[in-house]
C-alpha positions as CSV (number, residue, x, y, z in Angstrom):
1,M,-11.2,22.9,23.0
2,T,-10.3,22.9,19.4
3,T,-10.5,26.1,17.4
4,N,-12.1,25.5,14.1
5,H,-12.0,27.6,10.9
6,R,-15.0,27.1,8.6
7,I,-16.5,28.5,5.5
8,R,-20.3,29.1,5.6
9,L,-22.7,30.1,2.9
10,N,-23.4,33.8,3.6
11,S,-25.8,34.4,0.7
12,R,-27.1,32.6,-2.4
13,P,-24.9,33.4,-5.5
14,V,-26.6,35.0,-8.5
15,G,-24.4,34.0,-11.5
16,E,-20.9,33.1,-10.6
17,P,-20.2,32.8,-6.9
18,K,-18.3,35.8,-5.3
19,A,-16.3,36.2,-2.1
20,E,-19.2,37.9,-0.4
21,N,-21.3,34.7,-0.8
22,Y,-19.1,33.1,1.8
23,L,-18.2,33.8,5.4
24,L,-15.0,32.6,7.1
25,D,-15.5,32.3,10.8
26,E,-13.9,30.7,13.8
27,V,-15.6,28.6,16.5
28,D,-14.5,26.3,19.4
29,L,-15.4,22.7,19.1
30,G,-16.0,20.5,22.2
31,S,-15.1,16.9,22.5
32,P,-16.8,14.1,20.5
33,Q,-19.8,12.5,22.3
34,D,-20.4,8.7,22.5
35,G,-20.1,7.2,19.0
36,E,-18.4,10.3,17.5
37,V,-14.9,11.4,16.4
38,L,-13.1,14.7,16.1
39,L,-11.5,15.0,12.7
40,R,-8.9,17.2,11.1
41,T,-9.5,17.8,7.4
42,L,-6.6,16.7,5.2
43,Y,-8.3,16.9,1.8
44,L,-11.5,18.5,0.7
45,S,-13.5,17.7,-2.4
46,L,-14.6,20.6,-4.4
47,D,-17.1,19.2,-6.9
48,P,-19.4,20.8,-9.5
49,Y,-22.6,19.7,-7.7
50,M,-21.7,22.1,-4.9
51,R,-22.8,25.0,-7.1
52,G,-26.3,23.6,-7.3
53,R,-26.3,23.1,-3.5
54,M,-25.8,26.9,-3.1
55,S,-29.1,27.5,-4.8
56,D,-32.5,27.0,-3.3
57,A,-34.0,25.8,-6.6
58,K,-35.7,22.4,-6.6
59,S,-33.0,19.7,-7.1
60,Y,-32.1,16.1,-6.4
61,A,-30.2,17.3,-3.3
62,K,-31.2,19.5,-0.4
63,P,-29.7,23.0,-0.7
64,V,-27.2,24.3,1.8
65,E,-29.0,26.7,4.1
66,V,-27.7,30.3,4.3
67,G,-25.5,30.3,7.4
68,D,-24.6,26.6,7.3
69,V,-21.1,25.2,6.6
70,M,-20.6,24.5,2.9
71,V,-21.0,20.8,2.2
72,G,-18.2,18.5,0.9
73,A,-16.6,15.1,1.2
74,T,-13.4,15.1,3.2
75,V,-10.4,12.9,3.9
76,S,-9.5,13.5,7.5
77,E,-7.3,12.3,10.4
78,V,-8.9,11.2,13.6
79,V,-7.8,13.6,16.3
80,E,-9.9,12.3,19.1
81,S,-12.2,9.3,19.2
82,N,-15.2,8.4,21.4
83,S,-15.9,5.3,19.3
84,S,-14.4,1.8,19.5
85,D,-14.4,1.8,15.7
86,F,-11.7,4.5,15.2
87,S,-8.4,5.4,17.0
88,T,-6.4,8.6,17.0
89,G,-4.4,8.8,13.8
90,D,-6.8,6.8,11.6
91,T,-7.5,8.3,8.2
92,V,-11.2,8.3,7.2
93,L,-13.5,9.4,4.4
94,G,-16.3,11.6,5.8
95,Y,-18.5,14.5,5.0
96,G,-17.1,17.3,7.2
97,G,-17.5,20.1,4.6
98,W,-15.5,23.3,4.2
99,Q,-13.9,23.4,7.6
100,E,-10.6,22.6,9.3
101,Y,-12.1,20.3,11.9
102,S,-15.4,18.4,12.2
103,I,-17.1,16.2,14.7
104,E,-18.9,13.3,12.9
105,K,-20.7,10.1,13.8
106,A,-18.4,7.1,13.5
107,A,-21.1,5.2,11.7
108,H,-20.9,7.7,8.8
109,L,-17.2,7.3,8.3
110,R,-15.1,4.9,6.2
111,R,-11.6,4.0,7.2
112,L,-9.0,4.5,4.5
113,D,-5.8,2.5,4.1
114,P,-2.8,4.5,2.8
115,E,-1.1,1.3,1.9
116,V,-3.8,0.4,-0.7
117,A,-3.9,3.8,-2.5
118,P,-3.1,7.5,-1.8
119,V,-5.9,8.6,0.5
120,S,-6.7,11.6,-1.7
121,T,-8.0,9.2,-4.3
122,A,-11.1,8.5,-2.1
123,L,-12.3,11.9,-3.3
124,G,-11.6,11.2,-6.9
125,V,-11.1,8.0,-8.9
126,L,-11.7,5.7,-6.0
127,G,-14.6,7.9,-4.6
128,M,-17.9,9.3,-5.8
129,P,-16.5,10.8,-9.1
130,G,-14.9,7.4,-10.0
131,F,-18.0,5.5,-9.0
132,T,-20.2,7.9,-11.0
133,A,-18.1,7.5,-14.1
134,Y,-17.8,3.7,-13.7
135,S,-21.5,3.0,-13.1
136,G,-22.8,5.6,-15.5
137,L,-20.6,4.4,-18.4
138,L,-20.6,0.7,-17.8
139,E,-24.1,0.1,-16.4
140,I,-26.0,2.7,-18.4
141,G,-23.9,3.7,-21.5
142,R,-22.4,0.2,-22.1
143,P,-19.9,1.2,-24.8
144,Q,-18.9,-1.5,-27.3
145,E,-15.5,-1.8,-28.9
146,G,-15.2,0.5,-31.9
147,E,-18.0,2.9,-30.8
148,T,-17.4,6.6,-30.1
149,V,-18.1,8.0,-26.7
150,A,-18.6,11.7,-26.4
151,V,-17.5,12.9,-23.0
152,A,-18.8,16.3,-21.7
153,A,-16.7,18.1,-19.1
154,A,-13.9,15.7,-20.0
155,T,-11.3,17.4,-17.8
156,G,-13.4,17.1,-14.7
157,P,-13.2,14.3,-12.2
158,V,-16.0,12.3,-13.7
159,G,-15.4,13.0,-17.3
160,S,-11.7,12.2,-17.2
161,V,-12.4,8.8,-15.8
162,V,-15.2,8.2,-18.3
163,G,-12.8,8.9,-21.1
164,Q,-10.2,6.4,-19.7
165,I,-12.8,3.7,-19.2
166,A,-14.1,4.2,-22.7
167,K,-10.6,3.7,-24.1
168,I,-10.1,0.6,-22.0
169,K,-13.3,-0.9,-23.4
170,G,-12.0,-0.3,-26.9
171,A,-14.2,2.7,-27.7
172,K,-12.9,6.0,-29.1
173,A,-13.3,8.8,-26.6
174,V,-14.0,12.4,-27.8
175,G,-13.6,14.9,-25.0
176,I,-15.5,18.2,-24.8
177,A,-14.0,20.9,-22.6
178,G,-14.8,24.5,-21.7
179,G,-11.9,26.3,-23.3
180,P,-8.5,26.1,-25.0
181,D,-6.5,25.4,-21.8
182,K,-8.8,22.5,-20.9
183,V,-8.7,21.1,-24.4
184,A,-4.9,21.3,-24.4
185,H,-5.0,19.4,-21.1
186,L,-6.9,16.6,-22.8
187,G,-4.1,16.1,-25.3
């Protein structure tokens, strides 16, 4: 048995989330079934979209149910495998959420190679935020050399990549950020 610590949604936040909106608990996990792997979380993505998932308002993504583990992408180490696709010690990108361990279907995981890039980049520039920035700017925005690109939330994971890509494409990037500390970080 593996003892797992996890953070669950305890109540829906009104305004800014508070500690009482979450519940830290401990459960024992069994072994992975056929086609599953037991993972230990190494890195957890904390993305802005998660705030929306805490609400039950209509959205593009299903809300986290009260009592469920908070959602989130994870970079994890395979602790035990019941799949021919993964071995103990492999590093994978999954969706284990806010918990120390998870059991996930091997078909939902992607192996990461630490020789190619730091594995944590799978949650940032080489993951969903980087892909969002890349496709949003280059496939939809299509900046031209000499144009100005205004970047909202410019210090966030998507915005910071958008600003860098805009510069690479020869555009001027103007970053918008939520306060003096964030603006100084853009410098």
